[in-house]
C-alpha positions, 0 to 999 in steps of 0.5 A: 482504455475507455471510461467504461472499461476503467470502471469495470476493472473489478469484474472477475476473470483472468485478463491478458495484459502481455504475452504470458501475463494475466491480471486477476482481480480478487474481492475485498468485501467490506473494503472501499477499494473493492478489489485487488489485482494479482498478476499471474506470470506463466513460466515453464516451472509454473506460475509466479504471482505478483501479490496473493490477495486476502485470505478469505473464502471469496478470494480463494474461490475466485482465484481458482475460477480465474486460473481455470480460465487460463487452464491453470490451478492454484497448485500451479503457483510455485512462487509469490512476489508480494509487494507489501505486507498488507492483508489484501496482498500477503495473507492468501500467499501464506495460506496457498503456501501451506497447501502447496509449498509455494515460495513467498518473498516479501520486503525486509522493511515489513518485518517489524510489522510481522514481528509486532503481529507475533509479539505476545507483549503488546499492551496497546494498539500502536495507532492509539499513541500515534493518534494522541501524539497527532492531537486526536485523542477522541479519534484514538478513543473511537479507534480503540472501540472500532478495533477492540475485537480485531485480534489478528489470526497469526496463522495467516501472517506467517513469515516469508521464505525470502526477505527482499532487501535492496534493489536487485534482479529476480529471474522469473522463467525467461524474464528478469524482473527488477525488484525495486525497493520503494518504501513509503506506503509501507517500509518494505514495499517493492515494485517489480519492473519487466523492462523488456516487456514494458511492464511495471507491477506497481503494487500500492506504490503507484495507483492510477486513480487514488493516492496511496496512504502514507504514514499509516502502518503500526511500526512507523518510519521516521519520515514516511512521506520523504521515503515515498517521494524518494521512491517515486523519483526512483520509479520515475527514473525507470523507463516509462512503463505500462502501469499494472497497479494493485487497485484500479485499471491498467494504464499506459504510462507510469511516468504520467501517474508518478508526476501526478502523485508528486504534484498532489503531495506538493499541493498538500505540503503547501496546504499544510504549510499555509494552515500552520502559518495562520496559527500553530496546530496539531496534525489533527487540527490541520487535517480538519482544515483540509479537503479529503478524497476526490469529493473534497469531504471534510474531516467531520464527514469521515468514518473513524478509519478514514479520520485516522488515516487522514490525521496520520497522513497529515502528520506525515506531511507536517513531519517532512516540512519540519525535517526540512526546516520549513516548520517548527515542531514542539511537543505538548500535552495535547500532542505535537504542535507545528508552527512557522519556523 
């Protein structure tokens, strides 16, 4: 794939990636990711979609037009296999199910997030305490202002028909997909491997041009980066497959990109270890010393959303180093402080 083709991955349409499999990019307005790829698998019983898109009118209209390109309709979707619970992957599956009775599957590890959305007794956004514990009270205050009107619409956050639990196989027409539990980006993340066809439907676990966020979910795993690295090792142990990501162009080698992601996190762990070797620090203190994004921006140049993301991702790296015994960890009024072990 040429550079020009890679840059065009968000253009609308239904693009064949293998016989009977089509990539359909759907819009993400006001989101830096620009689009999410859903993948339509043709079977004699109808369509199975890997991921569903975001439940907004722009996405639904484009899904209808894109399916028409392959002489299909939204009503032909009989099943959704959703890689994880984020809104751009899950919520449109719920709304299509309401209309046509499509079956929706989601990883069991994402149930706590849905439970939280449906709970009536949540007094405070859980990210606020995470940010305070990470030594970022000012970011927490900005986050509270940023999200004060962001009450989730529970109607698009219904529970799935089936919870995916542990590694197993799923028949999809004449295909058999390996459903592989890959917690890290979220606790319930799954990827789906079609080994005979050489395809990996990777969701947000392995992305070709960006690194998936780690440590940013409302019900947080104990060691999300440890989970993510373990999941990368599981995917690396599969055959080298064509990478079908949720964001970005299709690429030829899942192994090559997994190796790059592991190297990226090894480098970030080294930077975090070096930062606290000079002086004990909170996650926020360390995050302010690190470069962010491919453009190596500084923390002070990030908006509140990305500053929160950066702070909590740094926390995930520091927590893993502390769990390995490579750093000390102590709780203080200003947040958790990390230092040399």
